[in-house]
N, C-alpha and C positions, 0 to 999 in steps of 0.2 A: 503494500499499500504506499502511496507517495506520502512524503512528510508534509506536503503543503508549502515547503520553503522554496523560494525562487532566489536567483541571483539578484543583486541590486542592479537597478536600471543602468545600462551602459557598461556592465561587467559580464563576463564570459566564463561559462564552463567549457572545457575541452574534452569532448568525448573521444574515443580512439581515432574516428575519422578526422576530427579536427587536429588531433596531435599529429597525424600523419602530415597534414599540410604545414603545421608549425615546424615540424622537425625538417621537412623538406626545405623550407625557407632558411632555417638555421644552418643546414648543411651547406646549402648553396652560398649563402653569405660568407660562412667561414672560408669556403674553398676560394671564392674569388679574392677575398681580403688577403689570404696567405699567399696566393699566386702574385699578389702585388707587393709582397714583403712587409705587410702589416702584421703586428703582434697584439694579441688579445690582452685586455685589461678588464677590471670589474670595479664598480663604484657602488656604494649602498643606495638603497631605494629611498631611504629617509635621510633628509638633509636639513640643516638650519634654514629656516625661511628667508633669512637675510640673503643668502646665496642667489635666490631667484629675484629678490625685489631690487637688488643693486644695479643690475643692468638688463633685465629682461624686456621691459617696455611692451607696448601693444596690448593684446588681450590676455597675454599669458598671466599676468599678475592676478587678474579676476578669475582665472581657471584653476587656481591651486586647491589641492586637497590639503588644507592647512589646519593645524589644531595644536593645543597645548598638550604636552605629554605628562607623564606623572611627575616628572622633575620640574614641572611648570616651565619647559622650554618651548619656544615657538619653532615648530617643526613642519615640514612639508613632505608629502610623498612626491618624488621628483617628477616633474612635467616633461622634462627632457634631459639628455645626458651631457650636453656641452658644458653647462656650468660646473657640473661634477668633475668633468675631465679638466677643466681649467684649474679647479681647486687642486687636483691630484698632480697635474703636470707642474704646477707652480712649486709644489713640494719636492717632487722627485726629478725634475728635469735635469739637475746636475749629474745624475747618476747614469745618464744615457746620451749617446752621441746624437748630434742633431743632423738631419731633421728626425724628430720622433714620428713614427708611422704607426699609430695605435688604433685598434677597433674594439668595440664592445657590443654585445646583443643583450639589451636589458629591458626590463619592464618599466613603463612610464604610466602616469595618471594625470588626467585633466578633467576638471569638472566643467564640461561643456555639453551642449545638447546632442544626445545620440542620433545619428542618421546614418544613411548608407555610406560606408567607408570611414565612419567616425565613431568610436566608442569612448568610454571614459577610462578605460585601461587598455594598453597595447604594448606589444614588444617593439623595440626600435633598434635598427641595425645602424651604428654610428662608426664612421671611419674618419680620421683626422690627421692632418699633417701639421706639426708644430715645429717652429724654428726655421721656416722658409717662407719669405715673403714674395717669391718670384711667381709670375704667371705659370711657370713650368709645374709648380705644385698645384695650382688650380686645375691645370690641364690633366695631371695624373689623377686626381680625385674625380674629375668628370669622366675621364676614360674609365675608372673603375666603376662608376655608376652606369655607364653604357654597358660594360661587360657583365655587371650583374644582371641587368635586364635581359641580355643575350643568353646568359647562362640559364635563366629561367624560361627560355624559349620563345622570347619576343624578338620581332624583327623591326627593321626601320619603317615598315608599314604600320606598325603597332604603336610606336612611341616617338616623341621628339624631346630633346633637351633644349629648353628655352633659356637662353643665356643673357645676362644683363650685368651692369655695373652701377652700383650706387654712387660711385664717384661722378658718374655723368649727371645724375640728379643733384648732386652737391654743386656742381658747376652752374646747372640750370638755375638753382636757388639762388647762387651768389649773383648771377646776371640779373635776377628779378629783384634783387635787394632784400632777399628773405633772411631772417636770423636763423640760428641753430634750432631754436624751438620750432620756428615756422617750417623748417626743413623736415623736422620729425612729423609735423601734422600733414605736410605735403606727401611724404612717403607713405602715410596711412592711407591717404586718398588713392595714391597710385596703386597701392597694394590691392584695393577693392575696385578698381576702375572697371573691371569686367563683370563684377558680380552685383554691384548697386545699381539702383535705377538713376537715370541721368539727372533727375531732379534733386536727388540726394547728393550726388557728386557737385552739382552747381552750388548747393547750399553750403557745402563744405569748403569749396574753393573761394567763395565770396570774401571771407575775413582775410584771405591771403592776397586779395587783388588779382586773382587768376580766373580764367574761364577754361572750360574742358577742352576747347579747340587747340589752346596753347599745348596742353599735354598731349593730345593725339598727334599734333604736328611734330612735336619734340620726338615722340617715340618712333615715328615713321621716317625720320630723317637719318640715313646711314652715317651722315657726317658726325653724328653725335656718339658713335661708337668710340669707346676709349682704345688707347694703345694696348692696354692689357687683354681687352676682348679680341683684338686682332691677332695678337701673339698666341692667344689660347686656341683660336681658330686654326691658325697655321700648324701648331703642334699636333692638334688632334686630326687634322687633314693628313698630316705625314704618317699618322698611324692607320689611316684608311677609315677613320670615324667621322670625318666631316659631314657626311649625309645625315648624321643624327642630329645636327646642330641647327638651331634657329635663334639668331639674335633677335631679343624682344625686351625693349627697356621697360616694359610695363612690369616685369618681374622685378620685385624689390625685396621680397620676404617680409614677414611680419615682425620678427623680433629686432629689437632696437640695436643689438650688439653687432649686427653685420655692418662691415666698413667698406666693403669693395665689391668684388665680383660675386655675383649671386646667380643661382641656376635652379631650375625646377624640371621635373620630368612630368610630361602630360601624355595621356593616351590620345592618340590621333582622332579617335571618335568622340572624345570629350564626354565620355559617359560616366567618368569619375572626375573627382577634384585632383589636385596634383598628386601623383604616385609617390614622389620623393623630392628632395631638394637639399640644398646646401649653400655655403657661401663663405667668404672670408670674414673673420673677426679678429683682426689684429690688435685691438685694444683691450679685449675682455680680460685677459690675464693680468694685465697691468691694472686694470680697474678693481678687479677682485682682490689684488695683493697691495692695493694703494701704491703702486709704482715700484714695489720691491722686486717684481720679476716682470720683464717685458719680453714677451714671446709671440711673434706673429703666428697666425693659425688659419687654417682652411679646414672646413668640415662638410661632411655629407651624411644624411640620414634618410632611412627608408623604414616606414612603419609596416607591421605585418597585416593590418587590417585591410588597407586599400590594395597593397600588392597581392594579398590573398584572394580578394575579389577579382582582380584583373587576371590572375593566373587562371581562375575558373571560368572566366568569360571569353578569354582569347583562345581559339582552337589550338594553335601551335604550341602555346604554353601548357594548356591543359593535357595535351597528348604527352608531353614531356613529363608532366607530374604523374600521369597514369603509368608510364614506363618506370618511373622512380619507384612507385609504389609496388610494382610487380617485382622489381629487383631488391626491394627492402620489405619483403613479406614478414609477417609475424612468425613464421616457422619455415624451415627448409623442406621438411617433409611431414605430411599428415599420415599417421599410421592408422590404416582401416582394418578393423577386426571382422572378417568375414565369417568366422566360426567361433562362437563364443566359447566352445570348449578349449580353444587354444588361447584364450586370454592370458593365462600365467606365462605361456611362452612369448606372447606379445608384450606383456609388462617388461619381461627380462630383456627383450629387444629394445624397447623404449629407453630403459636405463643404460643399456650398452651404447646406444646411439647418442645419448645426451652426454655421457661421460666421454664420449669421443669428440665433443664439441658442437655436435649438430643440434639445431633447434627443432624439437619434435612435439607435435600435439597429437592428440587421440580423443576418442569418446570415453569418458570416465565410467559410463555404465552401458548396458546392452543397448545398442542403437541399430536401426535397419541400415543395411548397406547403403541405400541410396541417400539416406539422411547424412551419413558419414561422408559421402563424396560431396555433398552440398556443403558441410561443414568445411571440408578441405578447401573447396573453391573459396569459401568466405575468407579464409586466412590468406589467400593469394598464394599459398604454397606452389611451387612449381610441380612438385610430385606427390603422389599418394602411394604409400607402400602397403600392399594387402597381404595380411597374414590370413591364410585360409586352411581348409582341411589338409592340403598338400604339404604343410609346413613341415620341414624347414625350407621347402621351396617357397620362394616369395615372388610376388608380381609387382612391378614398378609401373605405376600409370603417370605418364607426362600430361599434366592437366592442361598445359597450354597448346600442345600439338595434338592432344587427344589421341595418343598412341600409348601402348603398353608393351613390356617385355618381361620375360621371366628371368629371375635370379636363381641359379641353380644352387643346391645345398653346399657344394664344395667351394663356393665363391666366398672370397673375403668381403663380406657385406659392407663394413664400414668403409673400406678403401673404394670399393665400387661405387658407393653412394656419393662419396666425396668427389670422385672423378666426374660422375654424372652432373653433380651440382656445379662443377667448374666449366661445364660445356654450355653452349647456347641451349636456351630451354624451349625454343619454339619461336614462331613468327611475332608473338606479342611482345618478346623481349628484343627483338632485332634493333 
């Protein structure tokens, strides 16, 4: 009987199928990050609230899961990872050669309205390069973001990286005679330019002495691209990744700590909000340490909620995930007991195979043959090993190719099964 309890709004349970997708993302993220020479770190989910109020800006400060702990400390469940990284790097950076190339996969929390692609808790993949202020570092992270998408099965028809530079808007603001505070207000308007109604944008621009046409003209003019943007495009084009890029100065990112180049990944059909994004935050570490440590930095982040939806919606990515599931089945072999009188022998065989390192499952109680085969298919095991009345002769069924073969009594069963598991298991795994 159900308990009647449900998860809090915006929070998730992960049943085994959900865990498969999560594990697939984690494995892919780690594989790409380490391929690029990044090393993994980890920070706590609970941090002093001051860490996020000091330089977060935008909507983030109003989305904190913030409370007083039993020691009467003002603490927050982390809404993003960058601030924690900055705190850690400021403390440990002397122990490592520069640049630091670090990544983390961690859980984050934001009190915002749940909707498609947005929940109040999520896992986030963060990769950062610290101690290098060159456009080459920006290009390296953008290349990593592109390769992460490609590793998940997406093509250039599925997504684009929209690239921008906040310094272009700093120049625009200076030309318009705007103060630093007014620049911050302007960036908030630009960040929501595509999402807000025209009359709302007009009302927000009026105190700044600006009109919407000035912004759209500025965004459309290629002459406003910065030297950094041009260098990044040349770098990525040399790698053969230029087709994934699209310069779009309307991208500014919402967080106040970004200082230069920023980018976001969008699906070309625009069925989802930004899939991922990042940017340069050269002053954050200095701000958090009150000038004691000054380390330029560039970071990229991808959350599991949006990219998980995208994987399931795009055919090429979905197929790749299905193949991964087949190759990461919950067991290697499902042992089917076709003659209940042979259960003692079957149990001995189960134990022998498990002790040899194979992942084996079977029906715990007497079960019809067909139901056992259905259970085997549910585990996604490539093989079913049948114990019947002719034991010690066994039958091995290839569940992907729908073929079978006999294993004779004088065969080394463990060695034979290991050999078969190391071979292609049929067309679904090709």
